[in-house]
C-alpha positions in Angstrom: -27.9 -11.4 1.5 -26.6 -13.7 -1.6 -25.9 -10.4 -3.7 -23.5 -9.7 -0.2 -21.8 -12.6 -0.5 -21.5 -13.4 -4.5 -19.8 -9.8 -4.2 -17.5 -10.8 -1.4 -16.7 -14.3 -3.3 -15.8 -12.2 -6.3 -13.6 -9.4 -4.6 -11.5 -12.2 -2.9 -11.0 -13.8 -6.4 -9.7 -10.7 -7.5 -7.6 -9.9 -4.9 -6.3 -13.9 -5.1 -5.4 -13.5 -8.7 -3.4 -10.4 -8.3 -1.5 -11.9 -5.6 -0.7 -14.7 -7.7 0.2 -12.9 -10.1 2.6 -10.7 -8.0 4.1 -14.0 -6.5 5.2 -15.2 -10.3 7.0 -12.0 -10.4 8.7 -12.2 -7.1 9.5 -15.4 -7.8 11.0 -15.0 -11.0 13.1 -12.1 -9.2 14.3 -14.5 -7.1 15.2 -16.8 -9.5 17.0 -13.9 -11.2 18.8 -12.5 -8.5 20.0 -16.3 -7.3 21.8 -16.5 -10.3 23.1 -13.0 -10.0 21.1 -11.4 -12.9 20.5 -8.5 -10.5 18.9 -6.3 -13.6 16.5 -8.6 -14.5 15.5 -9.1 -10.8 14.8 -5.7 -10.6 12.5 -5.7 -13.4 10.4 -8.8 -12.1 10.3 -7.0 -8.7 9.0 -3.8 -10.0 6.4 -6.0 -11.7 5.1 -7.4 -8.8 5.3 -3.6 -7.0 2.9 -2.4 -9.7 0.5 -5.4 -8.4 0.7 -5.1 -4.9 2.0 -1.5 -4.1 2.1 -2.0 -0.4 4.1 -5.5 -0.2 6.7 -4.6 2.3 8.6 -7.6 1.2 8.3 -6.5 -2.8 9.9 -3.5 -1.6 12.6 -5.1 0.3 13.9 -7.3 -2.3 13.9 -4.2 -5.2 16.1 -2.5 -2.9 18.0 -5.7 -2.6 18.4 -5.8 -6.1 19.1 -1.9 -6.3 22.1 -2.4 -4.2 23.9 -5.0 -6.1 23.6 -3.2 -9.4 
């Protein structure tokens, strides 16, 4: 039982770290987008997508940046 709880906590930590790293890239991408630096925004969104490929909001942001290039 203790091992199962430990494994679940470890998995939650790994997922949370990946999510926060992706959020950092999205945040940087948003700042670049707001500043009109669409190529930099696209780079940041793609880095976020590598960490969280199934997140539709990252795909949406990527599409918006591509549209502005």
